[in-house]
N, C-alpha and C positions, 0 to 999 in steps of 0.2 A: 514511303522514305525506303521501303527497301527494295523498290523498283527502282527508285533512283539510285541509290547505291551499287545495285548489280548494273544497269547499264554504262555507270561512269567506269565501275572494274573492268566490264567488256571491252571498253575503251582506251584504255589507261596500256601503256606500253612499257616493257623492260627495256632501261636505260642505262647508258654506263653514266656515275656521276661524278660530277666536277672533281669531289675529293677522292675519289675513288672507288670501285667497288659499283655495283648495281642496285637500280632502287625501280620500283613504278611510278613512270611518269605521267600525267595527261596531257596531250600535246594541247596548244591554243585554239586549234580548229575544231578539234574534239568538245572543247569545254565552250566554244562559241556555236555547237553545231548540236549538242545535249542538251544548251539552255533554250535554242528556239523550238526542240522536238517535245521537250517537257515542258514548255510551257512554264520555265520556273527562270530565276535570275541568276546572270553569272557567279554572283555571290554563293548561291545556293547548289550549285554545281561545284566551285573550286572550296567550300566545304564539305561536301559530302565526297569529294576525293581527299581532304586531309584525314577526314576521320576513318578513314579505310590505309591511313598511312601510303596514301598515292601523293606525290608532287603536283601541283600543277607547273607544267614546264617553263612559263613565266616567272616562277620563283625558285627557280635551282640555284641561281647564284647568291639567293640567299641564304644557303646552306653552309655550314660553318659559322654561319653566327646566330640564324636561327632553325632550330629544331623544326619537324612536322607540325610539333606540338607548340612550339612557340609560332608558328606561322598559321595553324588556327586560333589561336588566343588573338593574335593581331587582326587578323580578320572579322572577328568578332567582336572587335572594340568600336567604342563614340570618342573621339575627341573633338575637343569643341575650341574654334579658332577665330580671334581676332585680328583682323588687317590680313589683305590681300596684296600688299604693295610688294615690295622689294624682298624681305624677310618671308611676308607670309606666302607670295609667289614659290619661291625657290622650297620652303618646308614644304606647301601642298603637294610640289610635286614630288621629294622623296617617299613623303607618307603613302599616298597613291601608289606609287610604284613599289613599294613596300608591302603594303597590301592592308592597308588600315582599313578597316571596314567603311566605316561610317564617317565623314570628317561635314560637322558642321560649322560655318564660316561666314562672316561678315566685313563689308566694306563699303562704305555709301558712295565711296571716289567713281569716278573714271578714268583712264588711260589718256595720259597727256604725252606730248611729244619729251617732254622733261624727262619721262619715265623708263623712256627707249636704253637709257646707260646700264642699269640694272635690274630691273623688274621682269624676272622670268616669262609674266604672262602677258608681259608688253611687246606688241609687234605693231609692225605699219598698219595690218591689217586690224589689229583691234583697239587703234585709236579711236578713243569716243566712246567706247564699250564701256559699260559698266566692268568693274573688275568681278562683280560677283558671277555675274552672266560669263566674262572670258574663264573663270573658274571652272565652273559645271563644265563648260565645253571641252577643257583639255583635260581632265579627271576621265570623263568620260570616252576622250581618244585615248587615254594612255590604258585607263584599266575600269572596264566597265561593269569590275564586282565591285567598287567602290561608289558608295553613293555619297555625293555632294548638296546639303544641304546649303546653299547660299542664300545670305541675304543681304540688298542692297539698301543698307540702314547705318544711323550712327546709333551704337550700344550707348546707352547711358547706364548710371548708378540702378534704376528702375527695369531699367531691361535686361540689365545682366543675369538675373538670378533665373527666368524661364531660360534664358538663350542656355544658359549652361545645365539646364535640368537634365537629367539623364547622361551626362557626359563622363567619362572616366577621368579626364584631363582636359586640362585648359591650357592653352596657347598665347602667350602675348606676344602678336608680332606687330604691334603696333608702331607708328613712327613717330617722334617726340614723346613727349613725357606727360602730356592732361590728363590721361585715362588710365594710366597704368595703375596708380593704385585704387580704383576703384575696381578694375578687375582683380586685383592681386586680394581684396576684400571681398569679392563677390567669390573666387575660387575657394576659399578658404569657408565661408559661408556653404558653401556646397560641400565642402567636405573632400575637395580633391585637388592634388599638388597643381600648380601652375608652372611651364618652364616660360621663363623670359629670357629675352634678348636685346639688346640692341648695340647700334654701331655709328662711329662719326668719322670721319676718315679713314686712316687705317688702325683706329680703335674698335673698340668694342666690350661687352661681357655678354656672359648667360649664366642663367642662375637656377634652381630648383627651388620653389618657396613649398615647403608641406604646410597645410593648412594651419595657421596659429603659431607661425614660423614668421620670424621677419624676412623682407626684401629688399629688393636694391628700388622699388620703388618709393619705399619709404625715406629714404636717404637721399635719393637725387630732388624730389622734388617736382613740382608740377609744372614749372617756369618754363622759357627760351631752351632749345635743346641744340647741343652742339653741334650737331646734324648742317644748323645752318650757315655757320660757318666753317666747318670741316669738308661738307660733303659727302656721298655718300656712294664712293667708289664699288665699280658691281665684285672686286675679290673680296673687299671686307666685308658686304652684305651677303656673298656664297659661304664665305666660312662661317659665321654665326649662323646663319639658319642650318647648314650641316650640323652643328652643333647641337643646336635646338631641336633638330630633326632625333639625331644620334640618343637624346634624354628622354624623346619623347615614344620613340618605340621601345627604349630600355623599361621606362615605366611601363606601358601598356602591354609588353609580355611579362609584367609581374618581377621585372631584376631591380633590384636597391640600388640608387642614383650615389654615385660617387660628391655628386654637385649637392647632393640633399643639404639643406642649410648654409651652405656656402655659393661663391660666384667666382667663376672663371672670368679673368683680367685677360686680355686680348690684345697684343700690339704689334702689328705685322711689318711694321716699319723698323722695330728691332728684332723680330721675330721670338718675340716673349710671351710667355702664358706664366700665367702665376694667378694661384688659387688661394684664397681669402675666406675665412667664415665671415658671417653674418649674424653667426649667434650673438 
């Protein structure tokens, strides 16, 4: 490990930082070369840099919001996400760019034409492709330091515990209502927080559910979803997904969530945001 650290330090550069001053930075090309030359993963290179206070250049614009220590903690974290459609694709994109080290994700569907209006992983080239497969390809292209374990499978109450095993956080990026309560209960049994969100038309919600606390799934039921009548426009998906990802990063870096035990209600038609308690 000392040899790896020394090699990384040799490749680091003193650069001007966005917030002012200078700092040690590891260029992307050096990161890729070191991984190949040393026969280690990109994540190991990034972590070796961060342990020495060297920021991989790809994360420079995270500074101001994340310290070197916070970035290291994020890179060492593990999250489990159910759903890789509208919400899940956007959340996955943000977490990969931020540098969440390991993301376990599940979705049994393939991309269809009606997904093109809002699902980030859905393109004309990926139509007919399993969403799980597209997720792996996208993250590898974005940030090879992030590991994605993607399952093309519908998770049920019996399989959720194994899926959540080892994760520090569960993410509910499901469409509809049918499986949300089972995921909330599984997260509680695993003793990890759940970040959940949903949208329909220009409305939506985001909530953080601590183990043992009530969550939206208990109040909304498991029947038909308002998505069917109000639609799923791209802007609503992007807003709700960004808020889910914000809380995920906050929790994975050890910060308290202002939404813990509560829910943020979103009305984009009136540009109104309201926080309510679920306690």
